[in-house]
N, C-alpha and C positions, 0 to 999 in steps of 0.2 A: 540412512543414519538417523537416529533420533535427534530432535532439535536440540536437546541438552548436551549432546556430545561435544559441541564446539565450546561449551562453557568450560570444559577441562582445558581446552586450548587457551581460553581467556585467562584462566587462573595461572597457567604456566607462564603466561607473559609477564606476570608480576615479578617473577624471578629471572626468567630467561630473556624476556622482552622480544622474543621471536621464535618462530618455528620454520623450518626450511626444508626444501627438497634439495639435498646436497648432491652435487656431482663434482668430481675432482676437476680443479682448474689448474692448468699448467701451460708452459710454453714461453716463448721469448717476448711475445707482445703483451702489453699491459691490458688486463681485463677492463671492460667498460661497463659502467653501471647507470641505469636510469630508474626512475621512480614512477609508480602508478598509484594515484590516490583514488580509492573506490568508495562510492556510496551507492545505495540502491533503495528503491521503494520509499521515496521521499514525497510526502503530500503536503507538508506544512513548512512554510518559510521561516516561521519564528520558533523560538525554543518552546518546549513542552514542559510538563510537570512543574508548573509555577516558575518557569524560566530556568530550571535546573538542567534540562537535557536537550540536546540537539540544537538546531538553529543554523541556517545557511550562512549567517555572518561568521559563525565559529568555524564552519567548514572552510570558508574563504581564508580565515587566518591560518588554519592548518596548511592549506595549499600554499600560501605565501611563504610560510616558514620552510616548507619542503623545497620550494623553488630557490630560496636563499641558500639552502644546503647543496642543491644540485639543480642547475638550470634545466637539465634534461628530465623534467617532471611533467606529467600530464594528469588530468583529472577526468574520471569517467563515471557514468551513472548507468547501472545495469537495469534500466526499465522501471516503469511506474512513477510518474510524477505529474502529469497534467490532470489526473483524476484518481480518486475522488477527493474532494475537499469542500467544506462549507463555503470557503471564500470563492471557490470556483463556480458556485451556484448564483453568486451575486451578479447584478448587472452593472456594466461600465459602459457609458455612452450608448445605452439601450441594448447592449448585447451581454450575454453571460460571459463571465471571465473565462470559464472553461480552461483553466491552467495558464492563462495569460500572465498572471502574477508570478507563477513558478518559473516560466521561461525567462521573464525579465530578471528575476533574482539569479537564476542559473547563468545568464549572460554576464551579470555583474560579478559573480563568483569566479568565473573563468573555467567552467566545465568545457572539456574539449570534445568528448565523444559520448554518445548515448545509443542504446538500442531500444526498440519498442518493448514496453511491458503490456500485459493484457489490459490494464486499465487505460492505456492510451486510446483504446477503441471504445471506451464508454461514451465519449463525447461524439458529437456529429462529425461526419467526414469533413464538412466545411470548416468546423472549428479546429479539427486536428491539422488541416492544411494551413490554417492561419498560424497555429503555434509553430509548425515546421518553418514557415516563412519568416517568422519573427526571431527564430533561434540563430545565435551566432556560433553554435557548436555544430558538430557533424553527426548526422544520424547514420547508422549502419545496420543492415538487416539482410540475412541470407535466405529467409524463408517466408517473408510476408510481402505480398503484393496487393495493390489496390485494384478494385473493379472500376472501370471507366464507363462514361456515359454511353459509349458505343458498344458496350458489352465485352470489350477486350480487357485483358489484365496486363499489368506491368508494374515495375517498381514505383514506389512513391517518388515524388519530385519536390525539390525546394525551389521556390521562386523568390528571388531577392535582388533588389536594385537592378531590375530589368534583365536579369539573367536567370537561367534555369540550371538546376544541378540534380543529377540522378542520385537517389539514395542507393548505394551499392551494397553488395553482400559483404564487402570487406573494405578496409582502408589500410594503407601502408604509411605509417608515421616514421619519418627519418629523424633520428637524433644525431646531432653533429658534435664532435669532440675536438680537442686540440690535436694538432699535427694531421688534420684532415681525416681522422678516423670517423666512422659513422656506424650506426646500427639501424637496420630496417625492421620495425615492429609491425607485424600484421595483426589486425584486429578483425575478428569475424563475429557478427551479431546474429542472434537467433532468439525466437520468442515461442513460448508454448501456445498451442492452438486452443486457448481457453475461451476467449470472447469471439464467438462465431457470428459476426454481423454480415449483412448483405454487401458491405462495401469493401471487404477484404477477402483474400484467399491465402491459405497457408500451404506451403510445401512441406514435405517431410523434414522433421528436425535434423535427423542424423545424416541423411543423404545430402541435405543442403550444406551442412557444415563440412562433411567429408569431401564433397566435390569442390567446395571453395578452398579447403585446405590443400588439396592436390593441385589446384590451379595456381596457388601463390607460394607454395612451400619453397620453390627454388629462387624466389625473389625476396625472401625474408630471412632474417637471422633468428628472430624470435616470433612465435605466433601464439596469440591468446584468444580465448573465446569470451566474448562479452554476452552473457546469456541471461535470459529471464525464463528460467525453467525450474521445475521442482527438483529437489536434490537427487532423487532417484534418476531423473532424466539426465542431470549433469553427470552422474556416475556412469550411466550407460554411454553418454557422449564421450567420456574420457576413454572408455573401452573401444568405441568405434573409431575414434580419432586419437590414438595414443601419442601422436606426435605433438599435440598441443603442449605448451610449456606451462600454461596456467588457465584456469577457468574462473573468470570474474563473474559471479552470479548474483541473482536477486530472486525475489518472489516469496521466500519464506518469512521475511520480516524479523528474523532473529539471527544473530551471528552464528555461523556454522563453518566447519572446516572438515575437509575429507581429502585423502590421498587415494588415487586409483592409479596404480603403476607409478609412473613418474609425474603424473598430472596432479597439481594442487587445485583444489576447489575451495574458494573462499566466498563467504557472504557476510555482509555487515547487518547491523540492526536497522530496522526501518526508521524513517524520519530523522536520519543522521544522528541517532543516539550513539552511533559508533561509525567508524570508517576503517577500511582495511588499507594499509600502506604496504605496497609490494615493491621491494627493492630487487631489481633484476640485474644480474651481472652476466655479461657475455664475454667469452674468451675467443678473440678473433682467430687465433691459430688452430684451436681444436673445435671451435663452433659449439662448445658446451655451454650450458646455461645453468645458473644458480639462482633460485628464487627464495627470498626471505620475506615472509608476510607477517606483519604486525597488526594486531587489533588496537586501534586507537579509540579510546572512550571520549566522546564529545559531550562535555558537561560544563558546569560553571567554572571549572578550572581553566578552561580555554577562553581567552578574551575574544570579543567581537572584532571583526574587521570593520572599521568605522565607516568606510564608503559603502560597503555592502549593507551594513546595518541601516544606513539612510534609505536605501532602496526598500529594504524589508519594512521599515517603519512607515514609509509612504503608503504601502499596501495595507498595513495594519490600521492606519488612520482611516483609510477609505472603508475598510470593513467595519470599523467601529461606528462610523457615521451612518452607514446603511443599516446596521443592526439597530442602532438607536431609533431610526425612523420606523423600524418594524416593532418597536416596543420593548426591545431587549437592552440590557446594559452589559456589554461584552466582558468587561473586566470585573464585574461584581463577583466577589468570592462567595461561594455557596457552602462549601464544606472542605474538609481535609481528608484525603484518603492516603493513609500511611501504607496500607496494603494496596497494591495496584488494582484498579478496576479493569477487569479482563474484557476487552472488546475486540480482540483479534479474530479475524474471520474463521480460522480453523477451529476455534473454540466455540464461538457463538453460533456457528452453523452446524454444530453437532451435539451441543450440550447446554445446560444452564450454567450461567456464571454470575458472579456478584453484580456485574453491570446489567445483564439482561433482567435479573430479578429487581434491580432498582427501577428499571423502566416499566416492567409489568406491574409491580406494586403501585407505581404512580398512577397507572390506568385505573386500578381498583379504588385508589384514594379519590380520584377525580369523579368516578362514577360508582358510588357505593351501592347503587341499585343493581349492579352487575354481579353475577355469581362467579364469573371467571373472566380473566384477561387473556387474550390471545394476541401474540405479536409475531409478525414475520421477521426473521433474523436479517433479511436483506434491507430492512429499514435502518439498521445500524451500519454505518459506512466508515467509521473512523479507522478500523483495522489496526488497532494499537492498544496499548495499555495506558491508563491514566493514573497518575499518582501525585501526591502533594496537594497544593491548593487547587480545587476544582472550581472553575468559574462558569459563568453563563456561556462564555465562548466555547468552553469544552463541551457543554451540552449541545450547543449548536453544531459544532463540527462532528459530534457523534451521530447526530440525526440531521444531516445536512439538508434533506428534502422536506423535513417536517411532515406536515399532513394532518388532516382532521381525524377525529375518532368517531366511531358509530357504535350504536347498540344494536345487537342482532338477536332476535328471538329464535330459539332452536328447540326442537324436541331432543330428548336424550339420544335417540337414534342418530339424528343429524349431528349432534355434538360429538358423539363417538366417532362418526365417520371423519370429521375434521381432525380430531385428535390423533386417530390412528394413521391417517394419511400424512398429516403434518409432521409427525415424529418418526415416520417410517425410515428404514435404512436408506432407501433410495433418495430421500429428501436431504440426508445429511450432506453437508458441503455446499448446499444451495441456499439461496435467499428465502426459499419456501419452507425451510426448516422452522418449525414453530416453537416459540417460547411460551410457556404456559404458567399462569399463576392462579391458584384456587383449586387446581385439580392435580392429581399425581397418579401414576400407575403403581399399584401394589399387587404383587403376585399375578401380574398380567391382567389385572382388573383396574379400570379407571375409577378413582374415588374423588368425589367433589365435596369439599367441606366436610370430610370425614365419612361421607356416605356414598355407597355405590351409585353410579349414575343409572337412573331408571329410564328405560327406552321411551315410555309414554309421557314422562314428565316434561314440563317446559322450563327452559333455562334461558338466562340472559347473558350474553357475552359482549364485552367491550373489546374492540379491535380497531386498528387503523382502517380508515375508509378505503384505502387502496386494497386492503385484503378483503374487506366486505363486498367490494365491487367485483370480486372474482379476477383480479389482475395478477394473482400469483399462480405460477405453473402448478398444475395438479390440484389446485383448489378453486378452479373457476366456478364450480357449482355453488359456492357460497352466495353469489349474487342473487340466487333464487329465493333466499330466505327473507322473512319479514325484517325490515330494518327501520331504525329511527335515524333520519338524516341528521347530519351535523347542524344544519340550520335550526332544527327543532329542539336541539339540546341546549336549553337555557338554564341559568342558575346552577351550573355545575361549579365544583371547586375551581376549575380552570377559569370560568367566566368571572368568578368573584375576585380573582387575583389579576386577571387580564381580560381583554375583550375579545379574545379569539380562541376558538377550539383548535388546539395544535398540540401534538404529542410532546413537543419541546416545552410548552407552557406547563403541561401536566407534570413532567419530570422536575422542572424548576420549582413548581408549587409544592410538590411532595417533599423535596429536599428542605425547602424553607419551613415546612410543617414540623420538622424534626424527625420525620419518618417513624413508622410504628415498630420497626424491627431491625436488628443489625443485619447488614447485607455483605459484610466484608470478608466472608470466608468462601473461597471457591470450592465447588464440588470436585 
């Protein structure tokens, strides 16, 4: 399904307020209803877009309101939350936060169940274990295991208060009602095999869920998948395991809806800009299930939960103090973007966007002696759209790892090799997909500043030092070319405004200059 398909669903909600997978309910026993609050792909604890969208304190308020309406309510997160974020790169008591702030806020919010997202494995195994141990919620995963020191593999563990707990393929949550009635909800977790590190092993997605489903189906009244998969994978899963009543998904970062047979698949927007509210009704006599799923927009119309907001502000204050020590002013307003700045991974790792052009133009502004700016898309890690008031904090969280810039001398032949490899089809979707400013391909010919690149000519490129040192896959050969090191680059526009050569300083300086061209139209 195309990402925009669920937008129709969202529009329908304005008038209908729900869409459901209807199955007839009948019988002498009263149907029982429980609620699942779903969020997914949440990297930021505070609101975005100048405070207008998202925010975990707002999620907490939605959760509390749902609990007031029905005490049989749980909150789940369908993967991706400990990484990436700028705040996660900061040090607390000498150690990188690496998602510590997120787990703390999720504990305060009252999240009940999570599954691993691919970004959970960005951080070190030791750090992930610390986050698991700190969590007050339950992790569930049917297809991810850890590699242990002795070479064996097995499920992840949680160690807390002197006890150990296995992270299982499923959990069974029991809801209790009046007159002794109850519902047993089975939750099966699964993650796409995207981040292949040496510390983890993936089992097959479909057989893992199918085997787990067969194992628990007679012990549950309702079974849902808590998945961090691509939509096409979710659709295939619904076909392989048609007995699932609902798939609660993540990964795409935009709200999506699909039905495969009787299985509903729902995803919310990233960073809690929306949530899915699933009201599930079970008929005890017929064992039939009715699922009604509503998309809840999380914006300034939703008030903060005061207690959770205190926890959020504790970490925001910590971030601002560290940022200030680094020479930045987190809350300084730089510009207003009424049209969102596109920095979501599926876009920036396959094409040019208004935000990538902002960054690459800033490199040329800071280094006017360069003929061309080259940026590896993997340096942009916000995986989101930004709009409204854009602050220094937004630039920092967009480029959380920062990094210096270098000048590289290249022949036309060498430059063409970089351009052709960096924009090749096989690079799309990876951090090695290159963003280019100063050159473009016309009729399959690379043109630089209006002229065809000459093989024997010499050109100067500005690029992140990470890229110039050959640390990007398929572009390792760049480290062989003549380079001007960051330490030797004095009196640049960056250094005139700041004292440090850093891509983030470059972007901030460029925005403050007023910028030389409009960048707000996406290709």
